[in-house]
Phi, psi and omega in degrees: 000143181245137179262123177256123178225147176231123180240133183286331183279323187232093180235155178296151179290139179294338179296338180265009180299156182296146178274179184301323181292323178293317180297317178300314180296321180293318176298319179298319178298313178305311181297317181295323178294317178293317182295324181300315179300315180294314180298324179298322180284324184267349186053053182249161177280156182283124180283159175277132182246135176237112182260132180211175176049052178287130179232110178274116181266335183217133179226118177242142177258146179198172174252136178239110183054044178067015175243149181301135179224160183222131176256116184242141174226145180176206180224163176208161173260147182226131173246123180253120181259110179258167182304324185240006179197169178230131182242134178244131176239133181248147176055047172290134178282150172222155173218121184231147166245119179240138182239127177277130183283163191303323180281350177079007183258338183233162180234155174232138172275127178255126188224135178270125184223151171251104182267341180230128185299337182273347184252155176285158181301148177233164178267133176234154180238148182228132178294131176258110181232000000 
């Protein structure tokens, strides 16, 4: 379990917020996790995804398990390359929780998931590399 806290007096500096490449990779992880569930049901191959035009509209700082974290909301464009067609979606909304690791070199995507239908959602983390 991960503890999310936001304190107005002591927050991480916005200057250390994730850059565009980290945000792109985190959105890709989100999409791949969602796509995996769908592909498992459809027995389909994984499409190629091209994420572009990321626009962060809201950035909040917080601590996640005593490490600097950032809650980002915004939009992005997505091009999905399927075997026989290409689909473009514009201004898809996103909401991410990203945590900077203690050494400051890596990031983790923090995601709330329900893995068991009988249990309430829990927070899980994924390495963003």
